[in-house]
Backbone as XML, in Angstrom:
<?xml version="1.0"?>
<chain id="A" units="angstrom">
  <residue number="1" name="MET">
    <atom name="N" x="47.939" y="69.768" z="-0.140"/>
    <atom name="CA" x="46.746" y="69.868" z="-0.647"/>
    <atom name="C" x="45.930" y="68.744" z="0.023"/>
  </residue>
  <residue number="2" name="ASN">
    <atom name="N" x="44.736" y="69.747" z="0.381"/>
    <atom name="CA" x="43.916" y="69.098" z="1.688"/>
    <atom name="C" x="42.510" y="68.276" z="0.731"/>
  </residue>
  <residue number="3" name="MET">
    <atom name="N" x="41.246" y="67.514" z="1.401"/>
    <atom name="CA" x="40.143" y="67.000" z="0.841"/>
    <atom name="C" x="39.606" y="66.397" z="1.530"/>
  </residue>
  <residue number="4" name="ALA">
    <atom name="N" x="38.607" y="66.942" z="1.563"/>
    <atom name="CA" x="37.181" y="67.104" z="2.659"/>
    <atom name="C" x="35.995" y="66.505" z="1.577"/>
  </residue>
  <residue number="5" name="GLU">
    <atom name="N" x="35.375" y="65.318" z="1.915"/>
    <atom name="CA" x="33.749" y="65.158" z="1.285"/>
    <atom name="C" x="33.293" y="66.020" z="1.754"/>
  </residue>
  <residue number="6" name="ILE">
    <atom name="N" x="32.404" y="66.404" z="0.531"/>
    <atom name="CA" x="30.730" y="66.930" z="0.664"/>
    <atom name="C" x="29.928" y="65.825" z="1.236"/>
  </residue>
  <residue number="7" name="VAL">
    <atom name="N" x="29.053" y="66.455" z="2.286"/>
    <atom name="CA" x="27.845" y="65.866" z="2.714"/>
    <atom name="C" x="26.612" y="66.335" z="2.288"/>
  </residue>
  <residue number="8" name="PRO">
    <atom name="N" x="25.797" y="65.716" z="2.042"/>
    <atom name="CA" x="24.855" y="66.063" z="1.157"/>
    <atom name="C" x="23.685" y="67.420" z="2.029"/>
  </residue>
  <residue number="9" name="GLU">
    <atom name="N" x="23.976" y="67.023" z="3.392"/>
    <atom name="CA" x="22.616" y="67.827" z="4.590"/>
    <atom name="C" x="23.695" y="68.651" z="5.223"/>
  </residue>
  <residue number="10" name="GLY">
    <atom name="N" x="24.746" y="69.163" z="4.290"/>
    <atom name="CA" x="26.121" y="70.299" z="5.168"/>
    <atom name="C" x="27.380" y="70.174" z="5.024"/>
  </residue>
  <residue number="11" name="LEU">
    <atom name="N" x="28.070" y="70.805" z="5.342"/>
    <atom name="CA" x="29.521" y="70.990" z="5.530"/>
    <atom name="C" x="30.251" y="70.026" z="6.281"/>
  </residue>
  <residue number="12" name="PRO">
    <atom name="N" x="31.161" y="68.876" z="6.062"/>
    <atom name="CA" x="31.696" y="68.369" z="7.539"/>
    <atom name="C" x="32.557" y="69.398" z="8.170"/>
  </residue>
  <residue number="13" name="GLU">
    <atom name="N" x="33.258" y="68.729" z="9.592"/>
    <atom name="CA" x="33.883" y="69.775" z="10.047"/>
    <atom name="C" x="35.473" y="69.413" z="9.282"/>
  </residue>
  <residue number="14" name="LEU">
    <atom name="N" x="36.501" y="70.870" z="9.758"/>
    <atom name="CA" x="37.717" y="70.144" z="8.840"/>
    <atom name="C" x="38.368" y="70.348" z="10.035"/>
  </residue>
  <residue number="15" name="ASP">
    <atom name="N" x="39.589" y="69.654" z="9.955"/>
    <atom name="CA" x="40.814" y="70.062" z="11.084"/>
    <atom name="C" x="41.385" y="71.245" z="10.430"/>
  </residue>
  <residue number="16" name="TRP">
    <atom name="N" x="41.008" y="71.664" z="11.065"/>
    <atom name="CA" x="42.028" y="73.372" z="10.352"/>
    <atom name="C" x="43.487" y="73.373" z="10.445"/>
  </residue>
  <residue number="17" name="ASP">
    <atom name="N" x="44.228" y="72.395" z="11.638"/>
    <atom name="CA" x="45.628" y="72.310" z="11.305"/>
    <atom name="C" x="46.195" y="71.373" z="10.213"/>
  </residue>
  <residue number="18" name="ASP">
    <atom name="N" x="45.102" y="70.649" z="9.090"/>
    <atom name="CA" x="45.442" y="69.937" z="8.279"/>
    <atom name="C" x="45.406" y="70.887" z="6.962"/>
  </residue>
  <residue number="19" name="LEU">
    <atom name="N" x="45.049" y="72.002" z="7.029"/>
    <atom name="CA" x="45.151" y="72.960" z="5.887"/>
    <atom name="C" x="46.269" y="73.624" z="5.536"/>
  </residue>
  <residue number="20" name="ASP">
    <atom name="N" x="47.040" y="73.915" z="4.492"/>
    <atom name="CA" x="47.910" y="74.037" z="4.151"/>
    <atom name="C" x="47.663" y="76.101" z="5.030"/>
  </residue>
  <residue number="21" name="VAL">
    <atom name="N" x="48.955" y="76.213" z="5.556"/>
    <atom name="CA" x="48.675" y="77.684" z="6.394"/>
    <atom name="C" x="48.616" y="78.888" z="5.584"/>
  </residue>
  <residue number="22" name="GLY">
    <atom name="N" x="48.894" y="78.765" z="4.156"/>
    <atom name="CA" x="48.835" y="79.901" z="3.314"/>
    <atom name="C" x="47.579" y="79.881" z="2.352"/>
  </residue>
  <residue number="23" name="ILE">
    <atom name="N" x="46.023" y="78.944" z="2.574"/>
    <atom name="CA" x="44.876" y="79.112" z="2.298"/>
    <atom name="C" x="44.286" y="78.541" z="3.644"/>
  </residue>
  <residue number="24" name="ARG">
    <atom name="N" x="44.344" y="78.516" z="4.548"/>
    <atom name="CA" x="43.383" y="78.200" z="5.601"/>
    <atom name="C" x="42.691" y="79.704" z="6.126"/>
  </residue>
  <residue number="25" name="ASP">
    <atom name="N" x="42.832" y="80.573" z="6.012"/>
    <atom name="CA" x="41.562" y="82.123" z="6.770"/>
    <atom name="C" x="41.091" y="81.831" z="4.977"/>
  </residue>
  <residue number="26" name="ARG">
    <atom name="N" x="41.632" y="82.081" z="3.727"/>
    <atom name="CA" x="40.143" y="82.167" z="2.554"/>
    <atom name="C" x="39.587" y="80.837" z="2.628"/>
  </residue>
  <residue number="27" name="VAL">
    <atom name="N" x="39.880" y="79.597" z="2.614"/>
    <atom name="CA" x="38.853" y="78.927" z="2.995"/>
    <atom name="C" x="37.871" y="78.760" z="4.134"/>
  </residue>
  <residue number="28" name="ARG">
    <atom name="N" x="38.478" y="79.278" z="5.224"/>
    <atom name="CA" x="37.427" y="79.799" z="6.517"/>
    <atom name="C" x="36.492" y="80.803" z="5.857"/>
  </residue>
  <residue number="29" name="ILE">
    <atom name="N" x="36.897" y="81.751" z="5.461"/>
    <atom name="CA" x="36.000" y="82.827" z="4.991"/>
    <atom name="C" x="34.462" y="82.116" z="4.159"/>
  </residue>
  <residue number="30" name="LEU">
    <atom name="N" x="35.661" y="81.062" z="3.347"/>
    <atom name="CA" x="34.126" y="80.824" z="1.849"/>
    <atom name="C" x="33.772" y="79.648" z="2.682"/>
  </residue>
  <residue number="31" name="ARG">
    <atom name="N" x="34.031" y="79.125" z="3.583"/>
    <atom name="CA" x="33.004" y="78.006" z="4.217"/>
    <atom name="C" x="31.922" y="79.056" z="5.196"/>
  </residue>
  <residue number="32" name="ASP">
    <atom name="N" x="32.340" y="79.902" z="6.281"/>
    <atom name="CA" x="31.877" y="80.475" z="6.890"/>
    <atom name="C" x="30.305" y="81.153" z="6.083"/>
  </residue>
  <residue number="33" name="ALA">
    <atom name="N" x="30.809" y="80.990" z="5.109"/>
    <atom name="CA" x="29.662" y="81.789" z="3.914"/>
    <atom name="C" x="28.929" y="80.546" z="3.193"/>
  </residue>
  <residue number="34" name="GLY">
    <atom name="N" x="28.976" y="79.512" z="3.819"/>
    <atom name="CA" x="28.185" y="78.317" z="3.243"/>
    <atom name="C" x="28.887" y="77.827" z="1.560"/>
  </residue>
  <residue number="35" name="VAL">
    <atom name="N" x="30.040" y="78.105" z="1.472"/>
    <atom name="CA" x="30.498" y="77.496" z="0.080"/>
    <atom name="C" x="31.109" y="76.221" z="0.353"/>
  </residue>
  <residue number="36" name="PRO">
    <atom name="N" x="30.832" y="75.337" z="-0.451"/>
    <atom name="CA" x="31.050" y="73.644" z="0.098"/>
    <atom name="C" x="32.758" y="73.478" z="-0.860"/>
  </residue>
  <residue number="37" name="THR">
    <atom name="N" x="33.600" y="73.954" z="0.154"/>
    <atom name="CA" x="34.997" y="73.660" z="-0.402"/>
    <atom name="C" x="34.924" y="72.275" z="-0.073"/>
  </residue>
  <residue number="38" name="VAL">
    <atom name="N" x="35.743" y="71.865" z="-1.455"/>
    <atom name="CA" x="35.826" y="70.552" z="-1.351"/>
    <atom name="C" x="37.758" y="70.189" z="-1.497"/>
  </residue>
  <residue number="39" name="GLN">
    <atom name="N" x="38.809" y="70.752" z="-1.781"/>
    <atom name="CA" x="40.358" y="70.598" z="-0.946"/>
    <atom name="C" x="40.707" y="72.101" z="-1.647"/>
  </residue>
  <residue number="40" name="SER">
    <atom name="N" x="41.715" y="71.982" z="-1.273"/>
    <atom name="CA" x="42.308" y="73.585" z="-0.731"/>
    <atom name="C" x="44.164" y="73.704" z="-1.108"/>
  </residue>
  <residue number="41" name="CYS">
    <atom name="N" x="44.826" y="74.511" z="-1.582"/>
    <atom name="CA" x="46.485" y="73.938" z="-1.660"/>
    <atom name="C" x="46.876" y="75.543" z="-1.858"/>
  </residue>
  <residue number="42" name="GLN">
    <atom name="N" x="47.683" y="75.717" z="-0.872"/>
    <atom name="CA" x="48.443" y="77.408" z="-0.426"/>
    <atom name="C" x="49.429" y="77.290" z="-1.684"/>
  </residue>
  <residue number="43" name="GLY">
    <atom name="N" x="49.733" y="76.438" z="-2.787"/>
    <atom name="CA" x="50.260" y="76.683" z="-4.470"/>
    <atom name="C" x="52.033" y="76.627" z="-3.928"/>
  </residue>
  <residue number="44" name="GLY">
    <atom name="N" x="52.541" y="76.254" z="-5.080"/>
    <atom name="CA" x="54.106" y="77.132" z="-4.645"/>
    <atom name="C" x="54.557" y="75.614" z="-5.110"/>
  </residue>
  <residue number="45" name="THR">
    <atom name="N" x="56.172" y="75.977" z="-4.539"/>
    <atom name="CA" x="57.133" y="74.675" z="-4.832"/>
    <atom name="C" x="57.046" y="73.670" z="-4.177"/>
  </residue>
  <residue number="46" name="GLY">
    <atom name="N" x="56.928" y="72.383" z="-4.713"/>
    <atom name="CA" x="56.589" y="71.526" z="-3.901"/>
    <atom name="C" x="54.815" y="71.040" z="-3.266"/>
  </residue>
  <residue number="47" name="HIS">
    <atom name="N" x="53.270" y="71.781" z="-4.036"/>
    <atom name="CA" x="52.596" y="71.512" z="-3.986"/>
    <atom name="C" x="51.605" y="71.433" z="-4.924"/>
  </residue>
  <residue number="48" name="PRO">
    <atom name="N" x="50.693" y="70.949" z="-5.196"/>
    <atom name="CA" x="49.866" y="70.248" z="-6.740"/>
    <atom name="C" x="49.836" y="71.117" z="-7.566"/>
  </residue>
  <residue number="49" name="TYR">
    <atom name="N" x="49.559" y="72.714" z="-6.894"/>
    <atom name="CA" x="49.139" y="73.485" z="-7.345"/>
    <atom name="C" x="50.163" y="74.307" z="-7.593"/>
  </residue>
  <residue number="50" name="ALA">
    <atom name="N" x="50.199" y="75.504" z="-8.937"/>
    <atom name="CA" x="51.413" y="76.613" z="-8.720"/>
    <atom name="C" x="51.061" y="77.471" z="-7.918"/>
  </residue>
  <residue number="51" name="TYR">
    <atom name="N" x="49.902" y="77.959" z="-7.687"/>
    <atom name="CA" x="48.962" y="78.998" z="-7.122"/>
    <atom name="C" x="48.194" y="78.740" z="-6.064"/>
  </residue>
  <residue number="52" name="PRO">
    <atom name="N" x="47.598" y="79.581" z="-5.009"/>
    <atom name="CA" x="47.103" y="79.487" z="-4.215"/>
    <atom name="C" x="45.647" y="79.022" z="-4.804"/>
  </residue>
  <residue number="53" name="THR">
    <atom name="N" x="44.923" y="77.819" z="-4.739"/>
    <atom name="CA" x="43.707" y="77.194" z="-4.915"/>
    <atom name="C" x="42.418" y="76.665" z="-4.013"/>
  </residue>
  <residue number="54" name="ILE">
    <atom name="N" x="41.390" y="77.079" z="-4.071"/>
    <atom name="CA" x="40.231" y="76.638" z="-3.885"/>
    <atom name="C" x="39.913" y="75.736" z="-4.463"/>
  </residue>
  <residue number="55" name="GLU">
    <atom name="N" x="39.199" y="74.735" z="-4.721"/>
    <atom name="CA" x="38.438" y="73.839" z="-5.427"/>
    <atom name="C" x="36.781" y="73.958" z="-4.354"/>
  </residue>
  <residue number="56" name="PHE">
    <atom name="N" x="35.714" y="74.041" z="-4.934"/>
    <atom name="CA" x="34.599" y="73.952" z="-4.235"/>
    <atom name="C" x="33.260" y="72.728" z="-5.468"/>
  </residue>
  <residue number="57" name="ALA">
    <atom name="N" x="32.289" y="72.613" z="-4.695"/>
    <atom name="CA" x="31.129" y="71.952" z="-4.871"/>
    <atom name="C" x="30.428" y="73.084" z="-5.304"/>
  </residue>
  <residue number="58" name="GLY">
    <atom name="N" x="29.599" y="72.416" z="-6.815"/>
    <atom name="CA" x="28.297" y="73.509" z="-6.277"/>
    <atom name="C" x="27.946" y="73.923" z="-8.134"/>
  </residue>
  <residue number="59" name="THR">
    <atom name="N" x="26.899" y="75.122" z="-8.087"/>
    <atom name="CA" x="26.388" y="75.609" z="-9.350"/>
    <atom name="C" x="27.082" y="76.675" z="-9.620"/>
  </residue>
  <residue number="60" name="LEU">
    <atom name="N" x="26.641" y="77.367" z="-10.875"/>
    <atom name="CA" x="27.006" y="78.698" z="-11.221"/>
    <atom name="C" x="26.800" y="79.797" z="-9.853"/>
  </residue>
  <residue number="61" name="ALA">
    <atom name="N" x="25.811" y="78.943" z="-9.733"/>
    <atom name="CA" x="25.439" y="80.762" z="-8.589"/>
    <atom name="C" x="26.459" y="80.122" z="-7.397"/>
  </residue>
  <residue number="62" name="THR">
    <atom name="N" x="26.573" y="79.376" z="-7.095"/>
    <atom name="CA" x="27.638" y="78.373" z="-6.106"/>
    <atom name="C" x="28.526" y="79.198" z="-6.098"/>
  </residue>
  <residue number="63" name="ALA">
    <atom name="N" x="29.001" y="79.311" z="-7.295"/>
    <atom name="CA" x="30.421" y="79.809" z="-7.579"/>
    <atom name="C" x="30.255" y="81.065" z="-8.109"/>
  </residue>
  <residue number="64" name="LEU">
    <atom name="N" x="29.277" y="81.943" z="-8.334"/>
    <atom name="CA" x="29.296" y="83.589" z="-7.986"/>
    <atom name="C" x="29.056" y="83.916" z="-6.649"/>
  </residue>
  <residue number="65" name="LYS">
    <atom name="N" x="28.605" y="83.302" z="-6.384"/>
    <atom name="CA" x="28.645" y="83.344" z="-4.878"/>
    <atom name="C" x="30.071" y="83.576" z="-4.092"/>
  </residue>
  <residue number="66" name="ALA">
    <atom name="N" x="30.833" y="82.677" z="-4.085"/>
    <atom name="CA" x="32.008" y="82.121" z="-3.867"/>
    <atom name="C" x="33.173" y="83.274" z="-4.333"/>
  </residue>
  <residue number="67" name="LEU">
    <atom name="N" x="32.947" y="84.039" z="-5.880"/>
    <atom name="CA" x="33.785" y="85.119" z="-6.038"/>
    <atom name="C" x="32.969" y="86.175" z="-5.691"/>
  </residue>
  <residue number="68" name="ALA">
    <atom name="N" x="31.743" y="86.378" z="-5.191"/>
    <atom name="CA" x="31.054" y="87.581" z="-4.810"/>
    <atom name="C" x="32.337" y="87.745" z="-2.938"/>
  </residue>
  <residue number="69" name="VAL">
    <atom name="N" x="32.317" y="86.306" z="-2.329"/>
    <atom name="CA" x="32.446" y="86.478" z="-0.978"/>
    <atom name="C" x="34.156" y="87.106" z="-1.145"/>
  </residue>
  <residue number="70" name="ALA">
    <atom name="N" x="34.779" y="86.214" z="-1.515"/>
    <atom name="CA" x="36.130" y="86.556" z="-1.814"/>
    <atom name="C" x="36.627" y="87.845" z="-2.031"/>
  </residue>
  <residue number="71" name="LEU">
    <atom name="N" x="35.654" y="88.499" z="-3.481"/>
    <atom name="CA" x="36.071" y="90.238" z="-3.664"/>
    <atom name="C" x="35.386" y="91.107" z="-2.831"/>
  </residue>
  <residue number="72" name="GLU">
    <atom name="N" x="34.457" y="90.444" z="-1.800"/>
    <atom name="CA" x="34.248" y="91.296" z="-0.526"/>
    <atom name="C" x="35.174" y="91.107" z="0.575"/>
  </residue>
  <residue number="73" name="HIS">
    <atom name="N" x="36.029" y="90.128" z="0.533"/>
    <atom name="CA" x="36.813" y="90.002" z="1.332"/>
    <atom name="C" x="38.201" y="90.318" z="0.929"/>
  </residue>
  <residue number="74" name="GLY">
    <atom name="N" x="38.497" y="91.166" z="0.201"/>
    <atom name="CA" x="39.670" y="91.335" z="-0.675"/>
    <atom name="C" x="40.365" y="90.413" z="-0.850"/>
  </residue>
  <residue number="75" name="MET">
    <atom name="N" x="40.334" y="89.331" z="-1.133"/>
    <atom name="CA" x="40.838" y="88.383" z="-1.804"/>
    <atom name="C" x="41.307" y="88.665" z="-3.371"/>
  </residue>
  <residue number="76" name="ARG">
    <atom name="N" x="42.617" y="88.519" z="-3.687"/>
    <atom name="CA" x="43.014" y="88.995" z="-5.113"/>
    <atom name="C" x="42.996" y="87.997" z="-5.809"/>
  </residue>
  <residue number="77" name="ILE">
    <atom name="N" x="41.750" y="87.527" z="-6.637"/>
    <atom name="CA" x="41.706" y="86.461" z="-7.253"/>
    <atom name="C" x="42.248" y="86.457" z="-8.715"/>
  </residue>
  <residue number="78" name="ALA">
    <atom name="N" x="42.838" y="85.214" z="-9.622"/>
    <atom name="CA" x="43.631" y="85.396" z="-10.832"/>
    <atom name="C" x="42.383" y="84.742" z="-11.310"/>
  </residue>
  <residue number="79" name="LYS">
    <atom name="N" x="41.806" y="83.722" z="-11.845"/>
    <atom name="CA" x="40.815" y="82.758" z="-12.035"/>
    <atom name="C" x="39.769" y="82.798" z="-11.254"/>
  </residue>
  <residue number="80" name="LEU">
    <atom name="N" x="38.617" y="82.562" z="-12.017"/>
    <atom name="CA" x="37.760" y="81.420" z="-11.880"/>
    <atom name="C" x="37.321" y="80.313" z="-12.951"/>
  </residue>
  <residue number="81" name="LYS">
    <atom name="N" x="37.307" y="79.217" z="-12.024"/>
    <atom name="CA" x="37.393" y="77.883" z="-13.201"/>
    <atom name="C" x="36.344" y="76.803" z="-13.129"/>
  </residue>
  <residue number="82" name="ALA">
    <atom name="N" x="35.694" y="76.645" z="-14.296"/>
    <atom name="CA" x="35.044" y="75.116" z="-14.236"/>
    <atom name="C" x="35.574" y="74.002" z="-14.586"/>
  </residue>
  <residue number="83" name="VAL">
    <atom name="N" x="35.511" y="73.167" z="-13.565"/>
    <atom name="CA" x="36.769" y="71.910" z="-14.320"/>
    <atom name="C" x="35.719" y="70.874" z="-14.449"/>
  </residue>
  <residue number="84" name="TYR">
    <atom name="N" x="35.942" y="70.256" z="-15.656"/>
    <atom name="CA" x="35.089" y="68.964" z="-15.811"/>
    <atom name="C" x="35.928" y="68.192" z="-15.633"/>
  </residue>
  <residue number="85" name="SER">
    <atom name="N" x="35.790" y="66.868" z="-15.524"/>
    <atom name="CA" x="36.259" y="65.462" z="-15.670"/>
    <atom name="C" x="35.787" y="64.556" z="-16.601"/>
  </residue>
  <residue number="86" name="LEU">
    <atom name="N" x="36.493" y="63.975" z="-17.559"/>
    <atom name="CA" x="35.989" y="63.078" z="-18.098"/>
    <atom name="C" x="36.099" y="61.766" z="-17.614"/>
  </residue>
  <residue number="87" name="LEU">
    <atom name="N" x="35.117" y="60.762" z="-17.196"/>
    <atom name="CA" x="34.876" y="59.877" z="-16.780"/>
    <atom name="C" x="35.427" y="58.570" z="-17.958"/>
  </residue>
  <residue number="88" name="GLU">
    <atom name="N" x="34.930" y="58.778" z="-18.743"/>
    <atom name="CA" x="35.279" y="57.867" z="-20.192"/>
    <atom name="C" x="35.554" y="59.242" z="-21.067"/>
  </residue>
  <residue number="89" name="PRO">
    <atom name="N" x="35.868" y="58.356" z="-22.173"/>
    <atom name="CA" x="36.096" y="59.742" z="-23.345"/>
    <atom name="C" x="34.478" y="59.859" z="-24.065"/>
  </residue>
  <residue number="90" name="GLY">
    <atom name="N" x="34.931" y="61.041" z="-23.539"/>
    <atom name="CA" x="33.483" y="62.253" z="-24.166"/>
    <atom name="C" x="32.433" y="62.203" z="-23.027"/>
  </residue>
  <residue number="91" name="LEU">
    <atom name="N" x="32.427" y="61.609" z="-21.832"/>
    <atom name="CA" x="31.441" y="61.663" z="-21.030"/>
    <atom name="C" x="32.006" y="62.747" z="-19.667"/>
  </residue>
  <residue number="92" name="PRO">
    <atom name="N" x="31.716" y="63.604" z="-20.021"/>
    <atom name="CA" x="32.451" y="64.753" z="-18.978"/>
    <atom name="C" x="31.415" y="64.930" z="-17.317"/>
  </residue>
  <residue number="93" name="SER">
    <atom name="N" x="32.469" y="64.780" z="-16.172"/>
    <atom name="CA" x="31.176" y="64.941" z="-15.145"/>
    <atom name="C" x="31.843" y="65.941" z="-14.364"/>
  </residue>
  <residue number="94" name="GLY">
    <atom name="N" x="31.002" y="66.877" z="-13.803"/>
    <atom name="CA" x="30.983" y="68.082" z="-13.366"/>
    <atom name="C" x="30.237" y="69.336" z="-13.738"/>
  </residue>
  <residue number="95" name="PRO">
    <atom name="N" x="30.425" y="70.460" z="-13.197"/>
    <atom name="CA" x="32.080" y="70.897" z="-13.115"/>
    <atom name="C" x="32.155" y="70.795" z="-11.657"/>
  </residue>
  <residue number="96" name="THR">
    <atom name="N" x="33.435" y="70.826" z="-11.243"/>
    <atom name="CA" x="33.658" y="71.081" z="-9.669"/>
    <atom name="C" x="34.310" y="73.108" z="-10.596"/>
  </residue>
  <residue number="97" name="TRP">
    <atom name="N" x="34.244" y="73.739" z="-9.281"/>
    <atom name="CA" x="34.878" y="75.237" z="-9.308"/>
    <atom name="C" x="36.071" y="75.503" z="-8.638"/>
  </residue>
  <residue number="98" name="GLN">
    <atom name="N" x="36.822" y="76.065" z="-9.320"/>
    <atom name="CA" x="38.349" y="76.398" z="-8.345"/>
    <atom name="C" x="38.842" y="78.295" z="-8.362"/>
  </residue>
  <residue number="99" name="LEU">
    <atom name="N" x="38.864" y="78.784" z="-7.450"/>
    <atom name="CA" x="39.162" y="79.647" z="-7.363"/>
    <atom name="C" x="40.696" y="79.593" z="-7.264"/>
  </residue>
  <residue number="100" name="GLU">
    <atom name="N" x="41.346" y="80.825" z="-8.348"/>
    <atom name="CA" x="43.039" y="80.695" z="-8.054"/>
    <atom name="C" x="43.074" y="82.079" z="-7.471"/>
  </residue>
  <residue number="101" name="PHE">
    <atom name="N" x="44.234" y="82.260" z="-6.432"/>
    <atom name="CA" x="44.304" y="83.672" z="-6.591"/>
    <atom name="C" x="45.633" y="83.924" z="-6.527"/>
  </residue>
  <residue number="102" name="TYR">
    <atom name="N" x="46.118" y="84.890" z="-6.641"/>
    <atom name="CA" x="47.738" y="85.557" z="-6.732"/>
    <atom name="C" x="48.208" y="84.789" z="-6.035"/>
  </residue>
  <residue number="103" name="ALA">
    <atom name="N" x="49.366" y="84.453" z="-6.178"/>
    <atom name="CA" x="51.068" y="84.264" z="-5.928"/>
    <atom name="C" x="51.465" y="84.655" z="-4.396"/>
  </residue>
  <residue number="104" name="ASP">
    <atom name="N" x="51.393" y="86.228" z="-4.788"/>
    <atom name="CA" x="51.451" y="87.021" z="-3.398"/>
    <atom name="C" x="51.032" y="87.466" z="-2.637"/>
  </residue>
  <residue number="105" name="GLU">
    <atom name="N" x="49.593" y="86.957" z="-2.399"/>
    <atom name="CA" x="48.421" y="87.031" z="-1.265"/>
    <atom name="C" x="48.847" y="86.568" z="-0.032"/>
  </residue>
  <residue number="106" name="GLU">
    <atom name="N" x="48.899" y="86.929" z="0.810"/>
    <atom name="CA" x="49.159" y="86.543" z="2.386"/>
    <atom name="C" x="47.784" y="86.125" z="2.413"/>
  </residue>
</chain>
């Protein structure tokens, strides 16, 4: 799994070689469209996620944009998730968003 901080003025540069090979192209497509990716993982054995996943920040509009961009590029999406973290019991933070892809996508 790879993480990049989101800078309010824009997206930071990534060292693309640090991203999992199995998710790199999808991250590039989303970032080129202005989707503020936070972390990604190609999924599978030995990875934090079971399936290829890209997490990103933003509003519902950002999530729908990411979904549209992914679909326009033929990505096979299994799930779009809104994820809330609990900072304290009863105090949610978020959401961050996740696109989860089918494992057989190359």
